[in-house]
N, C-alpha and C positions, 0 to 999 in steps of 0.2 A: 160580444161585448156590448153590443146594444142592450141585451138583455142585463148584463151586469150593471150597466149606469143604468136603468131603469131600476132594478133592486135597491140602489142603495140611499134613496131616498126614502123609500118604504120601509127599511132596515133601520135607517135614524131616526125615523116618525116610530116607527113600533117602538123600538128600545126606550126612546127619550118618555113617548106616556106611558107607557110599563110602569119608569120608576115615577114619571110624576104625580100618576093619580095615587101610586102607593104612597108617597109622602102627605098628601092630604092637606096639602098648604092653603093657606086665604091668598086670596086675591090674585083669580086666575087671569086678570087683566090689568097691569099697572104695578101689583104687588107683592108678596112673597113666590106664592106660584110662577106669575110671569116670569121672573127675576130668575128663578130654578128651571125654568123651561129653558129658557134662553139659555144661561150658563151649561147644561144638561148639554143641549142641541150640541152648542158652538163645541164643549170638550169631547164630546163625541165623535164628531167630524176630524176635530183634530189629533184627535185619539187614533181614529182608524184610517184617516186620508195625509191632511195636510193643512196646518193653521190658514194655510193663504186662502183654503176655500171657504173659511170663515168671513177671512176679511173681502171678499167678494160679494158674500152674500150678504154682508152687511153694510155693505157700500151700496148693495143693489135694494134690499128691501128695508133699511134702516135709514138710507143717505147718508150713512156714516155717521148718524147721530145727529144730525142738523136738522132742522124745522121744529121742532116741540120738545117736551119734557122726556115724556115714552120712547119716540125715537133715541133719544140720548141713552136716556137708561139701558131700554137693549142694547143700544151698538158696547156702553161699557160692559154689560155683563158678558155679551158675546165674545169683549176682550180677555177676561176674566177665565172666560170657560175654555177656549183658545189655551191658553198659556197653562190651563191645568191639564188639559188634555194632552198637551206636547210634550207636557214633564211626567204624563204616570208614568209607571210601573208596569201594572198591571191595570186590567180593564174594572173588578173591583174597588183599585186604589181610588182610579180618577172617580167614578161613582160618587165614591164616599168622601172625595174631596170635594168635589161640587157639593154633597150636601152640607155638609160642615162648613164651608163657603158663604153657603145661604145661613145657614145658622146663625152663623157669627156678621152677618149683614146686617143692614138697619135702611129706616128712611131717609132717605136723600144722604147714602153714607158718601162723603165725601174722598175719601181713602183711595187711590187710583188701584188698591187690587183688594175691595172693599166691594163686594154685593150689593147693591143698592136697589131700593122701589120707591115708591110714591106714595103719599100717605094716606091712610083708611077712605077716607072720603073720597080719594080718585081710584078707588079700588074698582073693579066691574068682575063676577065669579061668571066668570066665560069660560068655555072649555081652551079658548084660543089666544 
């Protein structure tokens, strides 16, 4: 059981980063690539486990979105990703839906169901 619990985060990171690198989006931090990574990771967890885990991780890692605009953006995109993953009919549909949601997103998008990111001057092209 311990090995399975330890393997799960590796599975999530490996599958998310494989898709993330392939998408080749700009803004690795605070931009579209960051939004995609958060939404896809959350969708993956919700699809393969439970959206409740996304809530827990968001509360701890992003402080629920409190504190700064970057954390709020990440928490917002996590919620959208979790909803996508929870409703997905298949693995490939989940991945396609997340990418489509990012492609339909925008800078400081206000919609509750719209992926968002910060303006380009706030982007950093880091891998995390």
